[in-house]
C-alpha positions in Angstrom: 0.0 0.0 0.0 2.7 2.4 0.9 4.5 1.8 -2.3 1.4 2.6 -4.4 0.6 5.6 -2.3 4.1 6.9 -2.7 3.9 6.6 -6.5 0.5 8.4 -6.4 2.0 11.2 -4.4 5.0 11.5 -6.7 2.7 11.7 -9.7 0.8 14.6 -8.1 3.9 16.5 -7.1 5.5 16.0 -10.5 2.3 17.4 -12.1 2.7 20.6 -10.0 6.4 20.9 -10.4 6.5 20.5 -14.2 3.6 22.9 -14.8 5.1 26.5 -14.6 1.7 28.1 -14.5 0.7 25.8 -11.6 3.8 26.6 -9.7 3.2 30.3 -10.1 -0.5 30.3 -9.3 -0.1 28.1 -6.2 2.3 30.5 -4.5 2.5 33.9 -6.1 -1.2 35.0 -6.1 -1.8 34.2 -2.4 1.1 36.5 -1.4 0.0 39.2 -3.8 -3.6 38.9 -2.7 -2.5 39.2 1.0 -0.7 42.5 0.2 -3.7 43.8 -1.9 -6.4 42.8 0.7 -4.2 44.1 3.5 -4.5 47.6 2.1 -7.9 47.4 0.5 -9.8 45.7 3.3 -10.2 48.3 6.0 -12.8 49.7 8.4 -11.2 53.1 8.5 -12.7 55.8 6.4 -10.3 58.7 5.6 -10.2 61.7 3.3 -14.0 61.9 3.1 -14.8 64.4 0.4 -17.0 67.1 2.0 -18.4 70.3 0.4 -18.9 73.3 2.7 -21.2 76.2 2.1 -20.6 79.1 4.6 -23.4 81.6 4.4 -22.4 83.2 7.7 -18.8 84.0 6.6 -17.9 85.1 10.1 -14.7 84.5 12.2 -16.6 81.9 14.2 -17.8 80.0 11.1 -14.4 80.2 9.5 -12.9 78.7 12.7 -15.3 75.8 12.4 -14.4 75.2 8.8 -10.7 75.3 9.6 -11.3 72.3 12.0 -12.6 70.3 9.1 -9.7 71.3 7.0 -7.2 70.3 9.7 -8.8 66.9 10.2 -7.2 63.9 8.4 -10.7 62.5 7.9 -11.9 65.2 5.5 -11.1 66.7 2.1 -12.8 70.0 2.1 -14.3 71.7 -1.0 -15.7 75.2 -0.6 -18.9 76.2 -2.4 -20.6 79.5 -2.8 -24.1 78.2 -3.4 -25.9 75.2 -1.9 -27.5 74.5 -5.4 -24.1 73.0 -6.4 -24.5 70.3 -3.8 -26.8 67.8 -5.6 -24.6 67.8 -8.7 -21.4 67.1 -6.7 -23.0 64.2 -4.8 -24.5 62.8 -8.0 -21.0 62.8 -9.6 -19.5 61.3 -6.5 -17.2 64.3 -6.1 -18.6 64.7 -2.6 -20.1 62.3 -0.1 -21.2 64.9 2.4 -22.1 68.6 2.4 -22.2 71.0 5.3 -24.2 74.2 5.2 -23.5 76.9 7.8 -26.5 79.2 7.8 -26.4 83.0 8.1 -26.5 84.1 11.7 -24.5 81.1 13.0 -22.1 83.3 15.0 -24.9 85.5 16.2 -26.9 82.6 17.6 -23.9 81.3 19.5 -23.1 84.7 20.8 -26.6 85.0 22.3 -26.3 81.6 23.9 -28.9 80.1 21.5 -28.7 76.9 19.5 -26.9 77.3 16.2 -28.0 74.8 13.6 -25.9 73.2 11.0 -27.3 71.2 8.1 -25.5 68.1 6.9 -26.4 66.5 3.6 -25.0 63.0 3.2 -25.0 60.4 0.4 -26.5 57.4 2.2 -26.3 55.0 -0.7 -23.4 53.5 1.2 -24.9 53.4 4.7 -21.6 52.5 6.5 -19.7 55.4 5.0 -22.6 57.7 5.7 -22.7 56.7 9.4 -19.0 56.9 9.9 -18.8 60.2 8.1 -21.7 61.7 10.2 -19.8 60.5 13.3 -16.7 62.4 12.2 -18.8 65.5 11.6 -20.4 65.2 15.1 -16.9 64.9 16.7 -15.7 68.0 15.0 -18.8 70.0 15.7 -19.0 68.9 19.4 -15.3 69.6 20.0 -15.8 73.1 18.5 -19.0 73.8 20.6 -17.2 72.6 23.8 -14.2 74.9 23.2 -16.4 77.8 22.3 -18.4 77.4 25.5 -15.2 77.3 27.6 -13.8 80.4 25.9 -17.0 82.3 26.3 -17.2 81.3 30.0 -13.6 82.2 30.5 -14.3 85.7 29.2 -17.5 86.3 31.2 -16.7 84.4 34.4 -13.0 83.4 34.7 -13.3 82.2 38.3 -16.2 79.9 37.4 -14.5 78.6 34.3 -11.4 77.6 36.3 -13.4 75.4 38.7 -15.7 73.8 36.1 -15.7 70.0 36.4 -14.5 68.0 33.4 -14.5 64.4 32.4 -11.5 63.1 30.5 -11.7 59.6 28.9 -8.4 57.9 28.7 -8.3 55.2 26.0 -6.3 52.1 26.7 -6.9 49.7 23.7 -5.7 46.2 24.3 -4.1 43.9 21.7 -4.1 46.6 19.0 -2.7 49.8 20.5 -3.0 51.9 17.4 -6.4 50.4 16.5 -5.2 49.6 13.0 -7.7 47.8 10.9 -4.9 46.0 9.1 -4.1 44.1 12.3 -7.8 42.9 12.3 -8.1 42.1 8.6 -4.7 40.6 7.7 -5.1 37.5 9.9 -8.6 37.1 8.5 -7.3 37.2 4.9 -5.1 34.2 5.7 -8.2 32.1 6.4 -10.0 33.3 3.3 -7.1 32.5 1.0 -6.4 29.1 2.5 -10.1 28.3 2.0 -10.1 29.2 -1.6 -6.8 27.5 -2.4 -7.5 24.1 -0.8 -11.2 23.8 -1.8 -10.6 24.7 -5.5 -7.4 22.6 -5.8 -9.0 19.5 -4.3 -12.3 19.8 -6.3 -10.6 20.7 -9.6 -7.9 18.1 -9.5 -10.3 15.1 -9.1 -12.8 16.6 -11.6 -10.1 17.2 -14.1 -9.0 13.5 -13.9 -12.7 12.5 -14.6 -13.2 15.1 -17.4 -10.1 14.1 -19.4 -10.7 10.4 -18.9 -7.6 9.5 -16.9 -9.7 8.7 -13.8 -10.9 5.4 -15.4 -7.3 4.5 -16.4 -6.1 5.0 -12.8 -8.9 2.9 -11.4 -8.1 -0.1 -13.5 -4.6 -0.1 -12.0 -3.9 -1.9 -8.7 -4.3 1.4 -6.8 -7.1 1.1 -4.3 -9.8 3.8 -3.8 -8.5 4.9 -0.4 -5.0 5.2 -1.8 -6.3 7.3 -4.7 -8.1 9.6 -2.3 -5.0 9.9 0.0 -2.8 10.5 -3.1 -5.1 13.3 -4.2 -5.6 15.0 -0.8 -2.2 14.8 0.9 -0.4 17.0 -1.7 -3.0 19.7 -1.3 -2.9 19.4 2.4 0.9 20.1 2.3 0.4 22.9 -0.3 -2.2 24.4 2.0 0.3 24.3 4.9 3.0 25.9 2.8 0.7 28.6 1.5 -0.4 29.4 5.0 3.2 29.8 6.1 3.9 32.1 3.1 0.8 34.2 3.6 1.4 34.5 7.4 5.0 35.5 6.7 3.8 38.2 4.3 1.3 39.5 6.8 3.8 39.6 9.7 6.8 41.0 7.8 5.1 43.4 5.5 2.2 44.7 7.7 4.0 44.2 11.0 1.1 42.3 12.5 2.6 40.7 15.6 2.3 37.0 16.2 1.9 37.0 20.0 0.8 33.4 20.3 2.4 30.0 19.7 3.2 28.5 16.3 2.1 25.2 17.6 -1.4 26.5 18.4 -1.6 28.3 15.0 -0.4 25.1 13.3 -2.9 22.9 15.0 -5.8 25.2 14.0 -4.5 25.3 10.5 -4.3 21.5 10.2 -7.9 21.1 11.4 -9.1 23.9 9.1 -7.3 22.4 6.0 -8.8 19.0 6.8 -12.3 20.6 6.8 -11.6 22.2 3.4 -10.3 19.0 2.0 -13.6 17.4 2.9 -15.5 20.2 1.2 -13.3 19.9 -1.9 -13.9 16.1 -2.1 -17.6 16.6 -1.6 -17.7 19.1 -4.5 -15.8 16.7 -6.7 -18.6 14.1 -6.1 -21.4 16.4 -7.3 -19.5 17.9 -10.3 -18.9 16.2 -13.6 -16.9 19.0 -15.2 -14.5 21.7 -14.0 -17.1 24.4 -14.8 -19.5 22.7 -12.5 -16.8 22.5 -9.8 -16.1 26.2 -10.2 -19.7 27.1 -9.8 -20.2 24.8 -6.8 -17.0 26.1 -5.2 -18.2 29.6 -5.6 -21.6 28.7 -4.0 -19.7 27.5 -0.9 -16.9 30.0 -0.7 -18.9 33.3 -0.8 -21.3 32.3 2.1 -18.4 30.9 4.1 -16.5 34.2 3.9 -19.6 36.3 4.7 -20.7 34.1 7.6 -17.2 33.9 9.1 -17.2 37.3 10.8 -14.4 38.4 8.5 -15.9 41.8 7.6 -18.9 42.2 9.8 -19.6 40.9 13.3 -21.7 37.7 13.5 -23.6 39.3 16.4 -25.2 41.8 14.0 -26.7 39.1 11.8 -30.2 37.8 12.1 -30.5 35.0 14.8 -31.2 32.3 12.3 -28.1 33.1 10.3 -26.0 33.3 13.5 -27.0 29.7 14.1 -26.0 28.7 10.6 -22.5 30.1 11.2 -21.8 27.3 13.6 -21.6 25.0 10.6 -18.9 27.2 9.0 -15.3 26.1 9.7 -14.0 29.5 8.7 -15.9 31.0 11.6 -13.7 29.1 14.1 -10.5 29.5 12.1 -10.9 33.3 12.1 -11.2 33.2 15.9 -8.1 31.1 16.2 -6.1 33.3 13.8 -7.0 36.6 15.4 -6.6 35.2 18.9 -3.2 33.7 18.3 -1.9 36.7 16.4 -3.2 39.6 18.6 -4.1 38.1 22.0 -1.5 35.3 22.2 -4.3 32.7 22.8 -3.4 29.2 23.6 -5.1 25.8 23.7 -6.7 26.6 27.0 -8.8 29.3 25.4 -9.1 28.0 21.8 -10.0 24.3 22.4 -13.7 24.9 21.7 -12.8 26.2 18.2 -10.3 23.4 17.7 -12.9 20.8 18.7 -15.5 22.3 16.5 -13.2 22.2 13.4 -12.1 18.6 14.3 -15.7 17.5 14.4 -16.6 19.2 11.1 -13.5 17.8 9.5 -14.4 14.2 10.6 -18.0 14.5 9.4 -17.1 16.1 6.0 -14.2 13.8 5.3 -16.3 10.7 6.2 -19.3 11.8 4.1 -17.1 12.9 1.2 -15.0 9.8 1.1 -18.1 7.6 1.1 -19.7 9.6 -1.7 -16.5 9.7 -3.6 -16.1 5.9 -3.4 -19.6 5.4 -4.5 -19.1 7.8 -7.5 -16.1 5.7 -8.6 -18.2 2.5 -8.8 
């Protein structure tokens, strides 16, 4: 058995080594995609294009406008007429528009409420909410300082004894609150999922499509040897790609690996076994590579969305939250981010490890049984 299995493994590795395109696409794209996604996937919104119409044109209103100009979150464009706002937003040259009405400084001077109008393009609700939050921060900071200055002029003694609350931020695990530290570990899981699932499904389907599968099955190779010969190379390739992607994330984006390589390796092994099971299952329901591609896409996209990669699982509807427990990527994302940022060990991550091990056992068992039946 070992001799036949060894020959099967040699065949698969020779196929990869001799194919220049295969060598390139197995290792170069994952690293490149890690770099691209590391920069593109972010929760931070900077340089928001905002148009400002200042009808008051006073020293106070100009002071407020200068705060928007000094903020790294905004790119200010000055307008002379509010009728220009719709056209700018329609052409995507501005996401928001701020209108300062005439009498703004006068109302503040009288101690009355001074109103600002903010027009926002809410077609992207996330950008709109974050942008409005930035506007509120700037406006509230301006209003607070204006009140303190006014009180200092009118009642210096009272202003000096005014109580104040100062919030000191102490972010754990990500001191600079960089979104790259959150997304880069998540990208590792996504890319490993795509690589292992597609390689496993396509390799078996390709053998069936070009007719070599029947030729292999008439040899003394047993079905279990054929399955192991097809999956072990992709298991090793998945481990190697994980190492390359992790190295790119750590060295290029400076995401610290605070945990143990052993814990990360164990989680990766369980996850790759899950993906091998999924790939084998796809190969049993696909007769052509085109069908395998469509079926893989049907699995990959929901797996990424329901993993908590980009949006928290807790914000999903309850029924979808329950479905995420069937998603191996959900558990692997927790392992990746915990090991990288929190230094989590087996004592904390054993529930995720156990869940992936159980899913891997079920998927591999079902897939192998279906695969053996499809060969008969």
